[in-house]
C-alpha positions as CSV (number, residue, x, y, z in Angstrom):
1,M,-11.7,38.3,20.2
2,R,-10.7,39.3,16.4
3,I,-7.4,38.0,14.9
4,E,-6.0,38.6,11.7
5,I,-2.7,37.1,10.4
6,I,-1.1,38.6,7.0
7,Q,1.4,37.2,5.6
8,K,4.0,39.7,3.8
9,R,4.9,39.0,0.3
10,M,8.2,39.0,-1.0
11,A,9.7,38.2,2.1
12,I,12.8,35.6,2.5
13,G,11.0,33.2,4.6
14,N,7.3,33.3,5.8
15,K,6.8,36.5,7.6
16,Y,3.5,37.2,9.3
17,S,2.4,40.3,11.0
18,V,-0.8,39.7,13.7
19,S,-3.5,41.9,14.7
20,V,-5.8,41.0,17.6
21,N,-9.1,43.3,17.8
22,G,-7.6,45.9,15.2
23,T,-4.2,46.5,17.2
24,G,-0.7,45.1,16.1
25,R,0.5,42.8,18.7
26,F,2.4,40.0,17.0
27,F,4.8,38.9,14.5
28,A,6.0,35.8,13.4
29,K,8.7,34.5,10.9
30,S,10.1,30.8,9.7
31,K,13.7,29.9,9.4
32,V,14.9,29.5,5.9
33,L,16.1,26.8,4.5
34,R,15.3,24.1,7.2
35,F,15.0,20.2,6.9
36,L,12.0,20.9,9.7
37,Y,9.9,23.8,9.5
38,E,10.7,26.1,12.6
39,A,8.9,29.4,13.4
40,T,8.4,31.9,16.3
41,L,6.0,34.4,17.0
42,R,7.2,37.6,19.0
43,D,5.5,40.2,20.9
44,D,5.7,44.1,20.5
45,Q,8.5,44.2,22.9
46,D,10.4,41.7,20.7
47,S,10.0,38.7,23.1
48,T,9.5,35.1,22.0
49,V,5.9,34.1,22.9
50,V,5.3,30.9,20.9
51,T,8.0,28.7,19.1
52,I,6.9,26.2,16.6
53,K,8.8,23.3,15.6
54,K,7.8,20.6,13.4
55,R,8.8,16.8,14.4
56,F,9.7,14.2,11.6
57,S,6.9,11.8,10.9
58,F,6.4,9.7,8.1
59,L,2.6,10.0,7.3
60,R,0.8,12.7,9.3
61,A,2.0,16.2,10.4
62,L,3.4,16.6,14.0
63,Y,4.6,19.9,15.5
64,D,5.6,20.8,18.8
65,L,4.2,24.6,19.9
66,R,6.0,25.7,23.3
67,L,4.6,28.8,24.9
68,Q,6.5,31.7,26.6
69,N,5.4,30.1,30.3
70,G,7.0,26.6,29.5
71,R,3.9,24.6,28.5
72,T,4.1,22.5,25.1
73,F,1.4,21.7,23.0
74,R,1.8,18.8,20.7
75,F,-0.2,19.2,17.1
76,R,-0.8,16.3,15.3
77,Q,-2.9,15.7,11.9
78,E,-5.5,13.1,12.9
79,S,-6.4,12.1,9.2
80,L,-4.6,11.7,6.0
81,I,-8.0,12.6,4.0
82,K,-10.0,14.8,6.0
83,P,-8.7,17.9,7.6
84,V,-8.8,17.2,11.2
85,Y,-6.2,18.2,14.0
86,T,-5.6,18.3,17.7
87,C,-3.7,20.4,19.4
88,A,-2.8,19.2,23.1
89,N,-1.1,19.7,26.5
90,G,-2.3,17.2,29.0
91,A,-6.0,17.6,29.5
92,E,-6.3,21.0,27.7
93,R,-7.1,19.9,24.0
94,Y,-8.4,21.4,21.2
95,E,-9.5,19.9,17.7
96,I,-9.7,21.7,14.4
97,F,-11.8,20.6,11.9
98,G,-11.4,21.7,8.3
99,H,-14.3,22.4,6.3
100,R,-15.3,22.5,2.8
101,G,-13.6,25.3,1.2
102,R,-11.1,27.7,3.2
103,K,-13.0,27.6,6.6
104,Y,-11.8,25.7,9.8
105,S,-13.6,25.2,13.2
106,I,-11.6,25.3,16.2
107,F,-13.1,23.1,19.4
108,R,-12.5,22.7,22.9
109,R,-14.2,20.3,25.5
110,G,-16.5,19.4,22.6
111,R,-17.9,23.4,21.9
112,Q,-16.8,25.3,19.2
113,V,-14.3,28.2,20.5
114,A,-12.9,29.5,17.3
115,A,-13.9,30.1,13.6
116,L,-11.0,30.7,11.2
117,E,-11.0,31.6,7.3
118,K,-8.4,31.9,4.9
119,N,-8.4,34.3,1.8
120,K,-9.3,32.8,-1.7
121,I,-6.8,34.7,-4.1
122,V,-3.0,34.8,-3.0
123,I,-0.8,37.3,-4.6
124,L,3.0,36.9,-4.2
125,E,2.7,34.5,-1.2
126,G,0.2,36.7,0.7
127,D,-2.0,34.2,2.6
128,E,-4.3,35.7,5.0
129,F,-6.5,34.3,7.9
130,S,-9.1,35.7,10.3
131,L,-10.2,34.5,13.2
132,E,-13.1,34.8,15.2
133,A,-12.6,33.3,19.0
134,D,-14.3,33.3,22.1
135,D,-12.7,36.3,24.4
136,G,-10.0,34.8,27.4
137,L,-8.8,32.1,25.0
138,P,-4.7,32.6,24.9
139,A,-4.4,34.6,21.3
140,E,-0.7,33.3,21.0
141,L,-1.7,29.7,21.0
142,L,-4.3,30.1,18.2
143,C,-2.0,32.3,16.2
144,G,0.2,29.1,16.8
145,M,-2.4,26.9,15.4
146,V,-2.9,28.9,12.3
147,L,0.5,29.3,11.2
148,I,1.4,25.4,11.7
149,I,-2.1,24.9,9.6
150,D,-0.4,27.5,7.0
151,N,2.5,25.4,7.0
152,I,0.4,22.0,6.3
153,N,-1.6,23.5,3.7
154,H,0.1,26.4,1.9
155,A,3.9,25.9,2.2
156,R,4.3,24.2,-1.3
157,N,2.7,26.8,-3.4
158,N,5.1,29.5,-2.7
159,N,6.7,30.4,-5.8
160,N,3.5,31.4,-7.8
161,T,2.9,34.8,-8.5
162,V,-1.1,34.8,-8.2
163,S,-3.0,31.3,-7.3
164,I,-6.5,30.6,-6.2
165,D,-6.9,28.6,-2.9
166,F,-10.4,26.6,-3.1
167,G,-9.7,24.9,-0.2
168,N,-10.5,21.5,1.3
169,L,-12.2,19.3,-0.7
170,F,-13.2,17.0,2.2
171,Q,-14.9,17.7,5.5
172,A,-15.1,15.5,9.0
173,R,-18.5,17.5,10.0
174,P,-20.6,20.6,8.5
175,C,-19.2,24.6,9.2
176,N,-21.7,25.9,11.4
177,D,-22.0,29.2,9.8
178,S,-24.3,30.6,12.1
179,W,-21.8,30.1,15.2
180,K,-21.2,33.5,17.1
181,P,-17.9,33.8,19.5
182,Q,-18.3,34.6,23.2
183,L,-17.4,38.0,23.6
184,D,-16.8,39.7,27.8
185,S,-19.0,42.8,28.1
């Protein structure tokens, strides 16, 4: 499964279009002038499939990610220095590791299930994310994780006309560039 998340340029608040395997499937937007970040991911019938709310936390980023079926995942920053995050609901747990540069890997049950990369040159707030993931994973949950990562790492850069994102300086584990998603045939 291939997911492309593109932030719209020059929008009031953050707005994104999301395509899954080349087909427009979702759009997302965040609320403007909020003390704590809040965003929604909607499908093509304008139904909310994910609601993201940032929770107050002194040192580490903490978010609630609520799916349409009522399940709530807790997204938590695990390290203040290295880009390591978890997204969990009971026994279902994802680990997200940022690598040097602009790449991230997503693991489930100790096995890599997705790889994420962000664009290097950003023009007018236009963050772009490309995600390769195993088929069968919930696309809306993966999109929610990407929106949270964008908010944590790039929300403060929104006043620049053109910026270059060099990505992460530290990493918790090296990137596996040879990883390929498991696709249903």
